[in-house]
Short mmCIF file of the C-alpha atoms (twelve columns), coordinates in Angstrom:
data_MODEL
# 
_entry.id   MODEL 
# 
loop_
_atom_site.group_PDB 
_atom_site.id 
_atom_site.type_symbol 
_atom_site.label_atom_id 
_atom_site.label_alt_id 
_atom_site.label_comp_id 
_atom_site.label_asym_id 
_atom_site.label_seq_id 
_atom_site.Cartn_x 
_atom_site.Cartn_y 
_atom_site.Cartn_z 
_atom_site.pdbx_PDB_model_num 
ATOM 1  C CA . MET A 1  -7.130  10.184  -4.210 1 
ATOM 2  C CA . THR A 2  -5.232  9.838   -1.132 1 
ATOM 3  C CA . THR A 3  -1.925  9.334   -0.119 1 
ATOM 4  C CA . ALA A 4  -0.861  6.994   2.963  1 
ATOM 5  C CA . VAL A 5  3.071   6.852   4.075  1 
ATOM 6  C CA . CYS A 6  5.396   3.489   3.164  1 
ATOM 7  C CA . PRO A 7  5.942   1.343   5.563  1 
ATOM 8  C CA . LEU A 8  9.935   0.717   4.201  1 
ATOM 9  C CA . CYS A 9  10.772  4.275   2.724  1 
ATOM 10 C CA . HIS A 10 8.349   6.765   4.114  1 
ATOM 11 C CA . SER A 11 7.347   7.666   0.872  1 
ATOM 12 C CA . ASP A 12 3.715   8.924   0.081  1 
ATOM 13 C CA . VAL A 13 1.955   6.086   -1.515 1 
ATOM 14 C CA . ILE A 14 -1.204  7.380   -3.906 1 
ATOM 15 C CA . VAL A 15 -4.484  4.970   -3.183 1 
ATOM 16 C CA . ASP A 16 -7.317  5.263   -4.878 1 
ATOM 17 C CA . ASP A 17 -10.711 6.841   -3.273 1 
ATOM 18 C CA . GLU A 18 -12.548 3.507   -4.793 1 
ATOM 19 C CA . ALA A 19 -9.920  1.482   -2.940 1 
ATOM 20 C CA . TYR A 20 -10.672 -1.486  -0.700 1 
ATOM 21 C CA . GLU A 21 -9.727  -2.974  2.108  1 
ATOM 22 C CA . HIS A 22 -7.211  -6.024  1.380  1 
ATOM 23 C CA . ASP A 23 -6.180  -4.619  -2.450 1 
ATOM 24 C CA . LEU A 24 -3.063  -4.307  -3.846 1 
ATOM 25 C CA . VAL A 25 -0.856  -0.761  -3.868 1 
ATOM 26 C CA . THR A 26 2.720   -0.022  -5.576 1 
ATOM 27 C CA . CYS A 27 5.170   2.269   -3.772 1 
ATOM 28 C CA . ALA A 28 6.573   4.654   -6.939 1 
ATOM 29 C CA . ASN A 29 9.684   5.053   -5.167 1 
ATOM 30 C CA . CYS A 30 10.700  1.738   -3.713 1 
ATOM 31 C CA . MET A 31 8.370   -0.356  -6.045 1 
ATOM 32 C CA . THR A 32 6.904   -2.288  -2.720 1 
ATOM 33 C CA . ASP A 33 3.921   -4.515  -3.239 1 
ATOM 34 C CA . LEU A 34 1.796   -2.648  -0.591 1 
ATOM 35 C CA . GLU A 35 -1.581  -4.068  0.881  1 
ATOM 36 C CA . ILE A 36 -4.205  -2.206  2.373  1 
ATOM 37 C CA . THR A 37 -4.631  -3.336  6.051  1 
ATOM 38 C CA . SER A 38 -7.068  -0.130  7.149  1 
ATOM 39 C CA . LEU A 39 -9.155  2.719   5.600  1 
ATOM 40 C CA . THR A 40 -9.940  4.546   8.841  1 
ATOM 41 C CA . PRO A 41 -6.995  5.598   9.306  1 
ATOM 42 C CA . LEU A 42 -5.813  4.717   6.053  1 
ATOM 43 C CA . THR A 43 -2.079  2.368   5.952  1 
ATOM 44 C CA . LEU A 44 -0.647  0.207   4.889  1 
ATOM 45 C CA . ALA A 45 1.410   -2.997  5.214  1 
ATOM 46 C CA . ALA A 46 4.314   -5.192  3.102  1 
ATOM 47 C CA . LEU A 47 3.626   -8.326  1.867  1 
ATOM 48 C CA . SER A 48 5.970   -11.252 2.389  1 
ATOM 49 C CA . GLU A 49 7.681   -12.909 -1.182 1 
ATOM 50 C CA . ASP A 50 5.047   -15.720 -0.566 1 
ATOM 51 C CA . GLU A 51 2.426   -13.535 -0.973 1 
ATOM 52 C CA . SER A 52 3.476   -11.176 -3.665 1 
ATOM 53 C CA . PRO A 53 1.568   -11.623 -6.864 1 
ATOM 54 C CA . ALA A 54 3.320   -13.309 -9.085 1 
# 
C-alpha cells in the first residue's frame, strides 16, 4: 500500500499498489471521491459533483 495526500483536507489517503491511473479512491478523513491522476509521482484530484459516481 502507498499513500498520497488528499488535495482537499491534506490527510494521507491509502492507495492500493495495484491501482491504475484514473482509478477512484475515497479519502477516509473527508469522504471525498478522488481520482488517481498520476502514478509517478502518485497524485490525486478531487472529482467535481458532475463526475462523482452515483
